[in-house]
C-alpha positions, 0 to 999 in steps of 0.5 A, spaced: 499 500 499 502 506 498 500 512 503 498 519 499 498 526 502 493 527 507 494 520 511 490 515 506 492 509 503 491 506 497 487 500 496 487 500 489 479 501 489 476 507 485 475 513 488 469 516 491 466 520 486 466 528 485 459 531 488 455 534 482 455 541 481 450 545 476 453 549 472 449 555 472 445 555 479 451 551 483 446 546 486 449 540 489 447 533 489 451 527 492 449 522 486 447 522 479 440 525 478 436 522 472 433 529 471 439 533 470 442 535 464 449 534 461 452 538 455 459 538 453 462 545 451 468 547 449 470 539 451 468 541 458 462 536 461 457 541 464 451 539 468 445 542 470 440 541 475 432 540 473 430 547 474 436 550 470 435 545 465 427 547 464 428 554 464 434 554 459 431 549 454 431 553 448 439 555 449 440 547 451 436 545 444 441 550 440 447 548 442 446 541 439 448 539 432 444 539 427 444 532 426 439 531 432 434 535 428 
């Protein structure tokens, strides 16, 4: 086992997933939410909570590739 800064030992298991954070309003969620949306902008994945997704649906649709229409 290898010791890492902060005193934790590397047991080879996957690290804990980072909490989800809405790119628009900053709302946090501890686990994946089926009602959140995911967009990829300039190679970065952005997650949006249900409220922001609903409020900004037209802007989200406008960023879709033309093949989706």
